[in-house]
Wavefront OBJ file of the C-alpha trace (Angstrom):
o trace
v 127.884 154.742 -113.835
v 124.494 156.376 -113.390
v 124.423 159.912 -112.062
v 122.334 160.364 -108.911
v 118.978 162.045 -109.283
v 119.178 165.521 -107.781
v 115.956 166.933 -106.375
v 115.341 170.322 -104.783
v 114.682 170.304 -101.045
v 111.601 172.418 -101.685
v 110.127 175.029 -103.955
v 108.555 177.887 -102.080
v 105.452 179.889 -102.898
v 104.629 182.849 -100.687
v 101.588 185.112 -100.477
v 102.733 188.598 -101.493
v 99.298 190.208 -101.158
v 97.314 190.583 -99.004
v 99.641 191.056 -96.073
v 98.675 191.873 -92.501
v 96.902 195.126 -93.265
v 93.516 196.741 -93.784
v 92.455 196.756 -97.472
v 89.617 198.726 -99.025
v 88.731 197.806 -102.627
v 92.165 196.313 -103.395
v 94.082 199.223 -101.837
v 96.238 198.820 -98.734
v 95.041 201.487 -96.310
v 97.155 200.813 -93.234
v 99.057 198.059 -91.393
v 96.864 195.921 -89.144
v 97.389 193.090 -86.679
v 95.655 190.703 -89.093
v 94.375 190.862 -92.660
v 91.086 192.743 -93.058
v 89.517 193.128 -96.510
v 86.492 195.129 -97.617
v 85.542 194.753 -101.268
v 87.385 192.869 -104.008
v 91.086 192.041 -103.650
v 93.827 190.722 -105.908
v 95.586 187.769 -104.317
v 99.249 187.632 -105.385
v 101.770 184.845 -104.917
v 105.484 184.757 -105.630
v 107.689 181.743 -106.158
v 111.316 180.916 -105.710
v 112.857 178.721 -108.381
v 115.770 176.476 -107.513
v 118.634 175.628 -109.815
v 120.282 172.274 -109.103
v 122.558 170.277 -111.322
v 121.778 170.083 -115.013
v 118.122 171.111 -114.733
v 116.167 174.133 -113.553
v 113.394 173.330 -111.088
v 110.549 175.775 -111.482
v 107.045 176.230 -110.168
v 104.650 174.811 -112.747
v 101.422 176.129 -111.251
v 99.964 177.943 -108.274
v 96.534 176.995 -106.984
v 94.383 179.384 -104.957
v 92.001 177.858 -102.403
v 89.292 179.445 -100.267
v 87.930 177.234 -97.458
v 89.535 174.141 -99.043
v 87.812 174.801 -102.391
v 89.956 175.357 -105.472
v 89.116 178.772 -106.926
v 91.859 179.372 -109.504
v 94.972 177.816 -111.027
v 97.703 179.982 -112.551
v 100.461 178.476 -114.694
v 102.397 181.651 -115.567
v 103.732 184.604 -113.633
v 102.498 186.838 -112.240
v 100.531 184.426 -110.080
v 97.502 186.536 -109.194
v 93.787 186.053 -108.846
v 90.989 188.575 -108.345
v 88.702 187.576 -105.500
l 1 2 3 4 5 6 7 8 9 10 11 12 13 14 15 16 17 18 19 20 21 22 23 24 25 26 27 28 29 30 31 32 33 34 35 36 37 38 39 40 41 42 43 44 45 46 47 48 49 50 51 52 53 54 55 56 57 58 59 60 61 62 63 64 65 66 67 68 69 70 71 72 73 74 75 76 77 78 79 80 81 82 83
């Protein structure tokens, strides 16, 4: 009898930085109602891996897009990109 294929419901990737705050040259200055950035910033993403059945389901890559244009692809943690 074949075992059923077990798939994760989803694998999540969240933006860890920048958050809703005012940033000046990659430093969080103060909370803000929306994200405001002056100067360069490091974009950081975190992932949640799911463990189902006999296999571990893990994020294989994180892609960073600006205005629908691919800017960077990271395949190892930490998932970060300097913009």
